[in-house]
gemmi code that builds the backbone of each chain (N, CA, C; Angstrom):
import gemmi

chains = {
    "A": [
        ("UNK", (-26.390, -15.714, 18.170), (-27.227, -16.156, 17.058), (-26.987, -15.248, 15.853)),
        ("UNK", (-26.430, -15.819, 14.778), (-26.121, -15.023, 13.603), (-27.376, -14.755, 12.787)),
        ("UNK", (-27.353, -13.640, 12.071), (-28.478, -13.275, 11.193), (-28.570, -14.247, 10.024)),
        ("UNK", (-27.416, -14.694, 9.536), (-27.360, -15.655, 8.442), (-27.038, -17.027, 9.018)),
        ("UNK", (-27.696, -18.064, 8.486), (-27.553, -19.410, 9.041), (-26.724, -20.313, 8.134)),
        ("UNK", (-25.651, -20.854, 8.695), (-24.792, -21.802, 7.984), (-24.720, -23.090, 8.799)),
        ("UNK", (-24.461, -24.226, 8.138), (-24.218, -25.450, 8.911), (-22.879, -25.324, 9.635)),
        ("UNK", (-22.776, -25.840, 10.857), (-21.514, -25.700, 11.600), (-20.346, -26.409, 10.932)),
        ("UNK", (-20.616, -27.531, 10.255), (-19.517, -28.277, 9.655), (-19.995, -29.067, 8.448)),
        ("UNK", (-19.058, -29.296, 7.539), (-19.259, -30.173, 6.393), (-17.969, -30.929, 6.191)),
        ("UNK", (-18.061, -32.074, 5.516), (-16.842, -32.827, 5.234), (-17.001, -33.593, 3.930)),
        ("UNK", (-15.884, -33.883, 3.319), (-15.865, -34.651, 2.081), (-14.448, -35.152, 1.861)),
        ("UNK", (-14.318, -36.113, 0.963), (-13.006, -36.702, 0.680), (-12.248, -35.863, -0.344)),
        ("UNK", (-10.931, -35.993, -0.352), (-10.143, -35.293, -1.383), (-10.637, -35.647, -2.779)),
        ("UNK", (-10.685, -34.612, -3.631), (-11.135, -34.809, -5.002), (-12.634, -34.708, -5.198)),
        ("UNK", (-13.375, -34.786, -4.096), (-14.836, -34.711, -4.182), (-15.314, -33.264, -4.197)),
        ("UNK", (-16.644, -33.106, -4.247), (-17.272, -31.793, -4.242), (-18.020, -31.588, -2.925)),
        ("UNK", (-18.046, -30.347, -2.458), (-18.814, -30.014, -1.265), (-19.566, -28.715, -1.508)),
        ("UNK", (-20.720, -28.601, -0.877), (-21.465, -27.348, -0.924), (-21.738, -26.872, 0.499)),
        ("UNK", (-21.708, -25.557, 0.664), (-21.989, -24.939, 1.957), (-23.135, -23.958, 1.755)),
        ("UNK", (-24.177, -24.111, 2.538), (-25.354, -23.270, 2.397), (-25.337, -22.108, 3.384)),
        ("UNK", (-26.095, -21.076, 3.029), (-26.213, -19.885, 3.878), (-27.603, -19.318, 3.628)),
        ("UNK", (-28.415, -19.260, 4.660), (-29.784, -18.770, 4.467), (-30.033, -17.517, 5.291)),
        ("UNK", (-30.890, -16.663, 4.742), (-31.191, -15.400, 5.402), (-32.635, -15.009, 5.182)),
        ("UNK", (-32.834, -13.734, 4.895), (-34.182, -13.216, 4.722), (-34.201, -12.157, 3.627)),
        ("UNK", (-35.374, -11.584, 3.417), (-35.524, -10.586, 2.365), (-34.755, -9.302, 2.683)),
        ("UNK", (-34.467, -9.057, 3.955), (-33.748, -7.825, 4.308), (-32.247, -7.951, 4.095)),
        ("UNK", (-31.767, -9.153, 3.878), (-30.333, -9.320, 3.637), (-30.094, -10.069, 2.317)),
        ("UNK", (-29.999, -11.367, 2.348), (-29.679, -12.118, 1.130), (-30.702, -11.889, 0.026)),
        ("UNK", (-31.975, -11.819, 0.387), (-33.017, -11.727, -0.624), (-32.915, -10.509, -1.527)),
        ("UNK", (-32.359, -9.418, -1.022), (-32.309, -8.196, -1.818), (-30.934, -7.552, -1.923)),
        ("UNK", (-29.915, -8.257, -1.486), (-28.561, -7.730, -1.543), (-27.595, -8.798, -2.054)),
        ("UNK", (-26.438, -8.344, -2.504), (-25.418, -9.282, -2.962), (-24.728, -9.946, -1.772)),
        ("UNK", (-24.248, -11.161, -2.022), (-23.588, -11.942, -0.976), (-22.130, -12.201, -1.346)),
        ("UNK", (-21.282, -12.244, -0.328), (-19.882, -12.600, -0.515), (-19.539, -13.785, 0.381)),
        ("UNK", (-18.449, -14.446, 0.024), (-17.972, -15.595, 0.800), (-16.496, -15.377, 1.146)),
        ("UNK", (-16.115, -15.832, 2.349), (-14.759, -15.670, 2.836), (-14.228, -16.999, 3.354)),
        ("UNK", (-12.941, -17.211, 3.102), (-12.245, -18.396, 3.609), (-11.276, -17.953, 4.689)),
        ("UNK", (-11.298, -18.638, 5.822), (-10.343, -18.333, 6.884), (-9.572, -19.605, 7.220)),
        ("UNK", (-8.344, -19.654, 6.736), (-7.451, -20.759, 7.080), (-7.031, -20.611, 8.532)),
        ("UNK", (-6.690, -21.716, 9.188), (-6.331, -21.650, 10.619), (-5.246, -20.631, 10.902)),
        ("UNK", (-5.526, -19.748, 11.850), (-4.545, -18.770, 12.288), (-4.287, -17.622, 11.342)),
        ("UNK", (-5.157, -17.446, 10.345), (-4.947, -16.360, 9.386), (-6.184, -15.472, 9.285)),
        ("UNK", (-6.006, -14.335, 8.607), (-7.128, -13.431, 8.375), (-8.044, -14.003, 7.300)),
        ("UNK", (-9.316, -13.641, 7.328), (-10.224, -14.069, 6.264), (-9.769, -13.559, 4.901)),
        ("UNK", (-10.205, -14.269, 3.859), (-9.848, -13.932, 2.475), (-11.108, -13.999, 1.632)),
        ("UNK", (-11.288, -13.020, 0.767), (-12.465, -12.985, -0.103), (-12.386, -14.082, -1.154)),
        ("UNK", (-13.445, -14.897, -1.247), (-13.516, -15.962, -2.246), (-14.510, -15.660, -3.363)),
        ("UNK", (-15.664, -15.101, -2.974), (-16.749, -14.831, -3.908), (-17.364, -13.485, -3.548)),
        ("UNK", (-17.673, -12.677, -4.537), (-18.412, -11.442, -4.314), (-19.538, -11.335, -5.334)),
        ("UNK", (-20.503, -10.476, -5.041), (-21.662, -10.310, -5.916), (-22.284, -11.663, -6.270)),
        ("UNK", (-22.445, -12.492, -5.280), (-23.097, -13.822, -5.339), (-22.286, -14.906, -6.023)),
        ("UNK", (-21.612, -14.551, -7.139), (-20.991, -15.618, -7.926), (-19.717, -15.206, -8.657)),
        ("UNK", (-19.153, -14.053, -8.322), (-17.939, -13.602, -9.004), (-16.705, -13.951, -8.183)),
        ("UNK", (-15.653, -14.331, -8.878), (-14.407, -14.694, -8.207), (-13.364, -13.603, -8.392)),
        ("UNK", (-12.724, -13.161, -7.301), (-11.619, -12.212, -7.448), (-10.473, -12.862, -8.216)),
        ("UNK", (-9.614, -12.039, -8.742), (-8.440, -12.539, -9.425), (-7.648, -13.479, -8.521)),
        ("UNK", (-7.258, -14.633, -9.067), (-6.462, -15.571, -8.293), (-7.256, -16.685, -7.625)),
        ("UNK", (-8.564, -16.544, -7.587), (-9.403, -17.612, -7.015), (-9.750, -18.594, -8.129)),
        ("UNK", (-9.448, -19.882, -7.955), (-9.647, -20.851, -9.041), (-11.114, -21.105, -9.338)),
        ("UNK", (-11.383, -21.570, -10.556), (-12.770, -21.762, -10.982), (-13.399, -23.016, -10.391)),
        ("UNK", (-12.697, -23.742, -9.555), (-13.328, -24.841, -8.840), (-14.127, -24.313, -7.626)),
        ("UNK", (-14.030, -23.004, -7.399), (-14.806, -22.317, -6.365), (-15.960, -21.622, -7.081)),
        ("UNK", (-17.197, -21.800, -6.592), (-18.332, -21.160, -7.247), (-19.362, -20.723, -6.214)),
        ("UNK", (-20.190, -19.768, -6.620), (-21.261, -19.297, -5.755), (-22.556, -19.193, -6.534)),
        ("UNK", (-23.670, -19.430, -5.838), (-24.974, -19.297, -6.470), (-25.972, -18.774, -5.454)),
        ("UNK", (-27.088, -18.239, -5.981), (-28.108, -17.652, -5.105), (-29.495, -18.010, -5.621)),
        ("UNK", (-30.367, -18.369, -4.686), (-31.768, -18.613, -5.009), (-32.611, -18.017, -3.891)),
        ("UNK", (-33.327, -16.987, -4.206), (-34.193, -16.358, -3.209), (-33.401, -15.809, -2.033)),
        ("UNK", (-33.661, -16.363, -0.855), (-32.993, -15.881, 0.359), (-31.906, -16.842, 0.826)),
        ("UNK", (-31.398, -17.658, -0.085), (-30.314, -18.581, 0.249), (-29.219, -18.519, -0.799)),
        ("UNK", (-28.012, -18.774, -0.356), (-26.874, -18.853, -1.258), (-26.098, -20.121, -0.946)),
        ("UNK", (-25.310, -20.536, -1.931), (-24.515, -21.754, -1.784), (-23.115, -21.527, -2.317)),
        ("UNK", (-22.137, -21.981, -1.566), (-20.747, -21.993, -2.003), (-20.416, -23.420, -2.415)),
        ("UNK", (-19.820, -23.576, -3.575), (-19.433, -24.899, -4.036), (-17.925, -24.974, -4.228)),
        ("UNK", (-17.342, -26.081, -3.823), (-15.919, -26.313, -4.030), (-15.769, -27.716, -4.610)),
        ("UNK", (-15.168, -27.788, -5.799), (-14.926, -29.082, -6.423), (-13.443, -29.435, -6.326)),
        ("UNK", (-13.115, -30.690, -6.619), (-11.725, -31.123, -6.576), (-11.074, -30.803, -5.239)),
        ("UNK", (-11.729, -31.195, -4.148), (-11.263, -30.825, -2.813), (-9.813, -31.222, -2.562)),
        ("UNK", (-9.113, -30.320, -1.879), (-7.718, -30.541, -1.493), (-7.610, -30.361, 0.012)),
        ("UNK", (-6.585, -30.954, 0.598), (-6.405, -30.796, 2.047), (-6.199, -29.331, 2.412)),
        ("UNK", (-5.658, -28.564, 1.483), (-5.456, -27.139, 1.725), (-6.741, -26.336, 1.774)),
        ("UNK", (-7.869, -26.963, 1.431), (-9.152, -26.279, 1.507), (-9.750, -26.337, 2.906)),
        ("UNK", (-9.125, -27.108, 3.809), (-9.634, -27.175, 5.172), (-9.542, -25.802, 5.827)),
        ("UNK", (-10.705, -25.271, 6.171), (-10.780, -23.901, 6.681), (-12.192, -23.650, 7.186)),
        ("UNK", (-12.380, -22.464, 7.738), (-13.715, -21.989, 8.074), (-14.190, -21.084, 6.942)),
        ("UNK", (-15.451, -21.221, 6.568), (-16.025, -20.444, 5.479), (-17.210, -19.634, 6.000)),
        ("UNK", (-17.241, -18.360, 5.619), (-18.281, -17.446, 6.089), (-18.982, -16.775, 4.909)),
        ("UNK", (-20.307, -16.691, 4.995), (-21.042, -15.854, 4.057), (-21.250, -14.489, 4.705)),
        ("UNK", (-21.409, -13.471, 3.875), (-21.614, -12.128, 4.399), (-22.430, -11.309, 3.422)),
        ("UNK", (-23.160, -10.345, 3.963), (-23.941, -9.461, 3.117), (-24.324, -8.222, 3.911)),
        ("UNK", (-25.057, -7.323, 3.287), (-25.593, -6.132, 3.959), (-27.034, -6.424, 4.352)),
        ("UNK", (-27.405, -5.998, 5.545), (-28.786, -6.134, 5.966), (-29.442, -4.758, 5.931)),
        ("UNK", (-30.407, -4.594, 5.054), (-31.019, -3.280, 4.840), (-31.852, -2.825, 6.040)),
        ("UNK", (-32.402, -3.753, 6.796), (-33.183, -3.383, 7.980), (-32.284, -2.943, 9.124)),
        ("UNK", (-31.182, -3.633, 9.301), (-30.230, -3.304, 10.359), (-29.301, -2.168, 9.963)),
        ("UNK", (-29.208, -1.884, 8.640), (-28.218, -0.927, 8.125), (-26.826, -1.280, 8.631)),
        ("UNK", (-26.505, -2.547, 8.478), (-25.219, -3.050, 8.956), (-24.833, -4.278, 8.147)),
        ("UNK", (-23.543, -4.567, 8.134), (-23.088, -5.807, 7.542), (-23.388, -6.964, 8.479)),
        ("UNK", (-23.593, -8.138, 7.911), (-23.846, -9.333, 8.711), (-23.082, -10.512, 8.120)),
        ("UNK", (-22.713, -11.439, 9.006), (-22.031, -12.656, 8.590), (-22.826, -13.867, 9.047)),
        ("UNK", (-22.592, -14.991, 8.365), (-23.084, -16.257, 8.882), (-22.198, -16.711, 10.028)),
        ("UNK", (-22.636, -17.757, 10.732), (-21.880, -18.239, 11.876), (-20.610, -18.992, 11.518)),
        ("UNK", (-20.455, -19.300, 10.215), (-19.255, -20.000, 9.772), (-19.461, -21.496, 9.658)),
        ("UNK", (-18.789, -22.088, 8.691), (-18.832, -23.531, 8.468), (-17.414, -24.072, 8.396)),
        ("UNK", (-17.140, -25.070, 9.212), (-15.812, -25.678, 9.201), (-15.798, -26.812, 8.195)),
        ("UNK", (-14.920, -26.695, 7.196), (-14.775, -27.719, 6.176), (-13.630, -28.652, 6.539)),
        ("UNK", (-13.951, -29.938, 6.610), (-12.936, -30.965, 6.839), (-12.811, -31.813, 5.591)),
        ("UNK", (-11.582, -31.964, 5.126), (-11.297, -32.814, 3.971), (-10.724, -34.113, 4.527)),
        ("UNK", (-11.526, -35.149, 4.468), (-11.202, -36.411, 5.141), (-10.049, -37.157, 4.475)),
    ],
    "B": [
        ("UNK", (0.551, -2.775, -4.682), (-0.115, -3.862, -3.948), (-0.925, -3.279, -2.793)),
        ("UNK", (-2.200, -3.646, -2.751), (-3.061, -3.176, -1.666), (-2.661, -3.864, -0.363)),
        ("UNK", (-2.468, -3.068, 0.676), (-2.129, -3.618, 1.983), (-2.848, -2.847, 3.084)),
        ("UNK", (-3.246, -3.589, 4.091), (-3.751, -3.011, 5.337), (-2.899, -3.608, 6.441)),
        ("UNK", (-2.150, -2.743, 7.124), (-1.242, -3.209, 8.165), (-1.729, -2.693, 9.510)),
        ("UNK", (-2.012, -3.635, 10.404), (-2.566, -3.284, 11.708), (-1.482, -3.209, 12.776)),
        ("UNK", (-1.789, -2.490, 13.823), (-0.872, -2.362, 14.954), (-0.785, -3.699, 15.701)),
        ("UNK", (0.214, -3.799, 16.565), (0.529, -5.054, 17.212), (-0.398, -5.431, 18.357)),
        ("UNK", (-0.187, -6.656, 18.829), (-1.014, -7.201, 19.905), (-0.927, -6.339, 21.166)),
        ("UNK", (-2.034, -6.326, 21.906), (-2.131, -5.508, 23.114), (-2.604, -6.364, 24.279)),
        ("UNK", (-2.034, -6.123, 25.442), (-2.512, -6.737, 26.684), (-2.870, -5.603, 27.627)),
        ("UNK", (-4.120, -5.566, 28.047), (-4.611, -4.464, 28.863), (-5.379, -5.002, 30.067)),
        ("UNK", (-5.584, -4.114, 31.023), (-6.385, -4.450, 32.201), (-7.793, -3.886, 32.043)),
        ("UNK", (-8.776, -4.511, 32.670), (-10.144, -3.965, 32.612), (-10.163, -2.519, 33.084)),
        ("UNK", (-10.933, -1.702, 32.369), (-11.043, -0.285, 32.697), (-10.063, 0.603, 31.949)),
        ("UNK", (-9.028, 0.023, 31.351), (-8.067, 0.821, 30.595), (-8.629, 1.198, 29.223)),
        ("UNK", (-8.021, 2.211, 28.630), (-8.413, 2.632, 27.292), (-7.441, 2.056, 26.277)),
        ("UNK", (-7.866, 2.031, 25.005), (-7.020, 1.465, 23.958), (-7.449, 2.017, 22.611)),
        ("UNK", (-6.454, 2.232, 21.740), (-6.723, 2.648, 20.360), (-5.826, 1.810, 19.469)),
        ("UNK", (-6.400, 1.023, 18.563), (-5.611, 0.235, 17.623), (-5.767, 0.834, 16.227)),
        ("UNK", (-4.784, 0.559, 15.363), (-4.748, 1.229, 14.070), (-4.665, 0.260, 12.900)),
        ("UNK", (-4.964, 0.814, 11.727), (-4.989, 0.058, 10.472), (-4.533, 1.007, 9.375)),
        ("UNK", (-3.316, 0.808, 8.861), (-2.762, 1.721, 7.858), (-2.883, 1.122, 6.467)),
        ("UNK", (-3.501, 1.864, 5.567), (-3.680, 1.407, 4.200), (-2.587, 1.930, 3.281)),
        ("UNK", (-2.257, 1.123, 2.277), (-1.309, 1.534, 1.251), (-1.636, 0.806, -0.045)),
        ("UNK", (-1.124, 1.348, -1.149), (-1.350, 0.706, -2.443), (-2.690, 1.029, -3.073)),
        ("UNK", (-3.451, 1.929, -2.462), (-4.728, 2.350, -3.038), (-5.046, 3.749, -2.507)),
        ("UNK", (-6.025, 4.398, -3.135), (-6.421, 5.737, -2.702), (-7.344, 5.591, -1.490)),
        ("UNK", (-6.773, 5.790, -0.322), (-7.452, 5.511, 0.951), (-8.789, 6.242, 1.057)),
        ("UNK", (-8.812, 7.485, 0.576), (-10.003, 8.307, 0.756), (-11.161, 7.919, -0.165)),
        ("UNK", (-10.941, 6.966, -1.058), (-12.010, 6.502, -1.945), (-12.822, 5.345, -1.371)),
        ("UNK", (-12.424, 4.885, -0.197), (-13.010, 3.652, 0.336), (-13.549, 3.806, 1.755)),
        ("UNK", (-14.469, 2.902, 2.077), (-14.876, 2.680, 3.451), (-13.957, 1.599, 4.037)),
        ("UNK", (-13.650, 1.731, 5.328), (-12.869, 0.742, 6.051), (-13.759, 0.148, 7.141)),
        ("UNK", (-13.817, -1.173, 7.189), (-14.648, -1.869, 8.174), (-13.788, -2.465, 9.283)),
        ("UNK", (-14.409, -2.640, 10.435), (-13.780, -3.367, 11.542), (-14.632, -4.592, 11.864)),
        ("UNK", (-13.947, -5.715, 12.067), (-14.605, -6.998, 12.311), (-14.005, -7.639, 13.557)),
        ("UNK", (-14.851, -8.124, 14.447), (-14.380, -8.785, 15.665), (-14.479, -10.301, 15.514)),
        ("UNK", (-13.509, -10.998, 16.074), (-13.569, -12.456, 16.159), (-13.128, -12.864, 17.561)),
        ("UNK", (-14.092, -13.235, 18.368), (-13.784, -13.689, 19.722), (-13.160, -15.074, 19.657)),
        ("UNK", (-12.428, -15.465, 20.687), (-11.721, -16.754, 20.654), (-12.629, -17.925, 20.296)),
        ("UNK", (-12.283, -18.635, 19.233), (-13.035, -19.808, 18.812), (-14.394, -19.524, 18.205)),
        ("UNK", (-14.670, -18.261, 17.915), (-15.988, -17.873, 17.400), (-15.907, -17.314, 15.984)),
        ("UNK", (-17.075, -16.902, 15.476), (-17.163, -16.420, 14.112), (-16.901, -14.927, 13.975)),
        ("UNK", (-17.113, -14.433, 12.769), (-16.871, -13.031, 12.451), (-18.089, -12.181, 12.815)),
        ("UNK", (-17.808, -10.992, 13.357), (-18.879, -10.045, 13.703), (-18.538, -8.684, 13.104)),
        ("UNK", (-19.444, -8.140, 12.340), (-19.266, -6.833, 11.708), (-19.521, -5.755, 12.748)),
        ("UNK", (-18.529, -4.906, 12.985), (-18.639, -3.901, 14.042), (-19.101, -2.552, 13.512)),
        ("UNK", (-18.532, -2.126, 12.394), (-18.854, -0.816, 11.870), (-17.917, -0.445, 10.740)),
        ("UNK", (-18.209, 0.687, 10.112), (-17.413, 1.155, 8.988), (-17.245, 2.661, 9.054)),
        ("UNK", (-16.192, 3.154, 8.410), (-15.967, 4.583, 8.308), (-15.518, 4.907, 6.894)),
        ("UNK", (-16.029, 6.016, 6.347), (-15.525, 6.456, 5.058), (-14.250, 7.240, 5.313)),
        ("UNK", (-13.168, 6.768, 4.688), (-11.851, 7.304, 5.017), (-11.685, 8.775, 4.664)),
        ("UNK", (-12.538, 9.301, 3.781), (-12.398, 10.701, 3.367), (-12.948, 11.662, 4.406)),
        ("UNK", (-13.866, 11.196, 5.218), (-14.495, 12.107, 6.169), (-14.861, 11.429, 7.453)),
        ("UNK", (-15.922, 11.848, 8.054), (-16.289, 11.310, 9.354), (-17.540, 10.448, 9.312)),
        ("UNK", (-18.040, 10.131, 8.133), (-19.237, 9.311, 8.024), (-18.950, 7.922, 8.570)),
        ("UNK", (-19.650, 7.559, 9.629), (-19.412, 6.309, 10.324), (-20.737, 5.609, 10.597)),
        ("UNK", (-20.724, 4.293, 10.449), (-21.901, 3.484, 10.763), (-21.475, 2.376, 11.727)),
        ("UNK", (-22.323, 2.082, 12.690), (-22.027, 1.041, 13.664), (-23.114, -0.015, 13.665)),
        ("UNK", (-22.714, -1.252, 13.924), (-23.683, -2.290, 14.246), (-24.315, -1.933, 15.589)),
        ("UNK", (-25.582, -2.260, 15.754), (-26.267, -1.956, 17.029), (-25.526, -2.570, 18.208)),
        ("UNK", (-24.926, -3.732, 17.989), (-24.237, -4.431, 19.077), (-23.017, -3.668, 19.586)),
        ("UNK", (-22.459, -2.810, 18.744), (-21.224, -2.120, 19.110), (-21.404, -0.612, 19.274)),
        ("UNK", (-22.571, -0.100, 18.908), (-22.845, 1.332, 19.065), (-22.673, 1.726, 20.529)),
        ("UNK", (-21.860, 2.737, 20.759), (-21.637, 3.209, 22.122), (-20.570, 2.444, 22.884)),
        ("UNK", (-20.122, 1.318, 22.338), (-19.098, 0.493, 23.003), (-17.697, 0.811, 22.484)),
        ("UNK", (-17.613, 1.202, 21.222), (-16.340, 1.513, 20.588), (-16.501, 2.777, 19.745)),
        ("UNK", (-15.357, 3.344, 19.348), (-15.358, 4.504, 18.460), (-14.446, 4.223, 17.286)),
        ("UNK", (-14.969, 4.410, 16.085), (-14.202, 4.236, 14.856), (-13.872, 5.622, 14.312)),
        ("UNK", (-12.624, 5.816, 13.929), (-12.187, 7.100, 13.388), (-11.143, 6.870, 12.305)),
        ("UNK", (-10.761, 7.952, 11.640), (-9.748, 7.826, 10.589), (-8.990, 9.129, 10.455)),
        ("UNK", (-7.736, 9.022, 10.041), (-6.900, 10.182, 9.739), (-6.451, 10.023, 8.287)),
        ("UNK", (-7.133, 10.734, 7.392), (-6.849, 10.545, 5.971), (-5.457, 11.016, 5.593)),
        ("UNK", (-4.887, 11.917, 6.388), (-3.559, 12.437, 6.052), (-2.479, 11.366, 6.153)),
        ("UNK", (-2.749, 10.334, 6.937), (-1.784, 9.234, 7.070), (-2.420, 7.891, 6.707)),
        ("UNK", (-3.558, 7.944, 6.004), (-4.210, 6.730, 5.491), (-4.401, 5.671, 6.575)),
        ("UNK", (-4.899, 6.095, 7.696), (-5.024, 5.188, 8.842), (-6.406, 5.272, 9.470)),
        ("UNK", (-6.966, 4.098, 9.741), (-8.228, 4.005, 10.474), (-7.950, 3.484, 11.880)),
        ("UNK", (-8.848, 3.829, 12.796), (-8.655, 3.467, 14.188), (-9.916, 2.859, 14.779)),
        ("UNK", (-9.684, 2.032, 15.800), (-10.763, 1.473, 16.615), (-10.350, 1.700, 18.063)),
        ("UNK", (-11.219, 2.324, 18.840), (-10.822, 2.626, 20.200), (-11.903, 2.326, 21.221)),
        ("UNK", (-11.413, 2.051, 22.435), (-12.255, 1.793, 23.597), (-11.871, 2.781, 24.708)),
        ("UNK", (-12.837, 3.255, 25.434), (-12.547, 4.157, 26.554), (-12.376, 3.376, 27.858)),
        ("UNK", (-13.023, 2.230, 27.948), (-12.930, 1.423, 29.156), (-13.116, -0.048, 28.783)),
        ("UNK", (-12.022, -0.760, 28.687), (-12.071, -2.147, 28.245), (-12.681, -3.073, 29.288)),
        ("UNK", (-13.288, -4.122, 28.787), (-13.817, -5.194, 29.629), (-13.190, -6.512, 29.191)),
        ("UNK", (-13.234, -7.503, 30.070), (-12.674, -8.806, 29.720), (-13.329, -9.377, 28.468)),
        ("UNK", (-14.606, -9.063, 28.263), (-15.336, -9.571, 27.109), (-14.883, -8.934, 25.788)),
        ("UNK", (-14.012, -7.933, 25.858), (-13.446, -7.328, 24.639), (-12.261, -8.126, 24.114)),
        ("UNK", (-11.847, -9.152, 24.851), (-10.746, -9.999, 24.405), (-11.135, -10.678, 23.094)),
        ("UNK", (-10.364, -10.404, 22.048), (-10.699, -10.899, 20.720), (-9.602, -10.513, 19.739)),
        ("UNK", (-9.706, -11.082, 18.543), (-8.917, -10.618, 17.402), (-9.773, -9.600, 16.664)),
        ("UNK", (-9.166, -8.483, 16.296), (-9.873, -7.440, 15.563), (-9.213, -7.262, 14.199)),
        ("UNK", (-10.043, -7.327, 13.158), (-9.561, -7.158, 11.799), (-10.125, -5.862, 11.200)),
        ("UNK", (-9.291, -5.172, 10.435), (-9.817, -4.124, 9.568), (-9.845, -4.695, 8.154)),
        ("UNK", (-10.719, -4.145, 7.336), (-10.836, -4.624, 5.967), (-11.331, -3.499, 5.077)),
        ("UNK", (-10.894, -3.506, 3.834), (-11.362, -2.522, 2.876), (-12.703, -2.963, 2.313)),
        ("UNK", (-13.643, -2.034, 2.339), (-14.959, -2.356, 1.816), (-15.061, -1.904, 0.371)),
        ("UNK", (-15.398, -2.852, -0.511), (-15.612, -2.537, -1.919), (-17.114, -2.513, -2.177)),
        ("UNK", (-17.520, -1.899, -3.274), (-18.936, -1.815, -3.580), (-19.605, -0.720, -2.768)),
        ("UNK", (-20.935, -0.666, -2.865), (-21.719, 0.355, -2.184), (-22.807, -0.302, -1.354)),
        ("UNK", (-22.640, -0.271, -0.049), (-23.589, -0.945, 0.839), (-24.998, -0.389, 0.693)),
        ("UNK", (-25.101, 0.903, 0.500), (-26.433, 1.495, 0.372), (-27.150, 0.961, -0.857)),
        ("UNK", (-26.380, 0.464, -1.816), (-26.963, -0.142, -3.004), (-27.098, -1.647, -2.886)),
        ("UNK", (-26.831, -2.159, -1.704), (-26.979, -3.594, -1.470), (-25.826, -4.427, -1.969)),
        ("UNK", (-24.707, -3.782, -2.259), (-23.567, -4.521, -2.789), (-22.307, -4.056, -2.099)),
        ("UNK", (-21.922, -4.736, -1.041), (-20.657, -4.408, -0.415), (-19.985, -5.673, 0.077)),
        ("UNK", (-18.687, -5.675, -0.026), (-17.925, -6.845, 0.383), (-16.546, -6.370, 0.792)),
        ("UNK", (-15.850, -7.219, 1.524), (-14.547, -6.862, 2.087), (-13.465, -7.537, 1.268)),
        ("UNK", (-12.771, -6.745, 0.439), (-11.872, -7.361, -0.527), (-10.427, -7.503, -0.054)),
        ("UNK", (-9.998, -6.678, 0.861), (-8.655, -6.823, 1.438), (-8.749, -6.687, 2.948)),
        ("UNK", (-7.999, -7.550, 3.651), (-8.058, -7.600, 5.097), (-6.680, -7.332, 5.707)),
        ("UNK", (-6.682, -6.713, 6.885), (-5.451, -6.604, 7.647), (-5.124, -7.952, 8.288)),
        ("UNK", (-3.964, -8.001, 8.930), (-3.508, -9.266, 9.513), (-4.141, -9.550, 10.874)),
        ("UNK", (-4.831, -8.559, 11.414), (-5.490, -8.731, 12.702), (-4.670, -8.184, 13.856)),
        ("UNK", (-5.364, -7.678, 14.867), (-4.739, -7.234, 16.112), (-5.402, -7.984, 17.258)),
        ("UNK", (-4.614, -8.733, 18.002), (-5.136, -9.481, 19.146), (-5.149, -8.579, 20.371)),
        ("UNK", (-6.323, -8.413, 20.929), (-6.490, -7.627, 22.145), (-6.864, -8.575, 23.281)),
        ("UNK", (-6.058, -8.558, 24.329), (-6.311, -9.394, 25.510), (-6.548, -8.477, 26.701)),
        ("UNK", (-7.688, -8.656, 27.343), (-8.035, -7.849, 28.511), (-8.136, -8.783, 29.710)),
        ("UNK", (-7.231, -8.591, 30.649), (-7.194, -9.482, 31.809), (-6.606, -8.759, 33.005)),
        ("UNK", (-7.167, -9.038, 34.156), (-6.647, -8.428, 35.381), (-5.445, -9.221, 35.913)),
    ],
}
model = gemmi.Model(1)
for chain_id, residues in chains.items():
    chain = gemmi.Chain(chain_id)
    for i, (resn, *xyz) in enumerate(residues, 1):
        res = gemmi.Residue()
        res.name, res.seqid = resn, gemmi.SeqId(i, " ")
        for name, pos in zip(("N", "CA", "C"), xyz):
            atom = gemmi.Atom()
            atom.name, atom.element = name, gemmi.Element(name[0])
            atom.pos, atom.b_iso = gemmi.Position(*pos), 0.0
            res.add_atom(atom)
        chain.add_residue(res)
    model.add_chain(chain)
structure = gemmi.Structure()
structure.add_model(model)
structure.setup_entities()
């Protein structure tokens, strides 16, 4: 059971938009910054979003992040088949004094 | 170019010991914390612990405290994850990653990742 809760799967058609939610509590998302990671099949995770809504160099602006209270959302527009991957939210949990991840969401581009 | 290069895949028997490595390059190793993340077969990411590469300051997730040891040798820009007695349940992919930001300030994230080391424990 992960500290952060994500839907197990989402799907959408090419060119469409999808959102992936991640919910937590005041000890993690509510008072700390959140990051998002993409894990393509058979590869290491890659940072997509940090500090709730910032994109590292090289990440396209069709990727976005937002935060409201103890929940965050990853948005991907203009879906491509290459976006099929597992997506994880992550943050620091001040009560646990440890990093925590969501359980992951598998994105299928139909 | 920032790189984290991990040691190769390992096949071990239950009860054996193991130490895997993660060598950093392209950045000042001693300025960063290095994290270890476990991914069991078909499962999600689990944060195991972190070490500040400049010294011995180490933090562990409660789930891994006492099960593994994280260390670093700053002279060769390398972090390590080790087990004294492996179990079949340790079979997983293990990733190291560079931690950016300051966790104590509520802002930390993993900006560069190693390629992963697959550890298989089987009799």
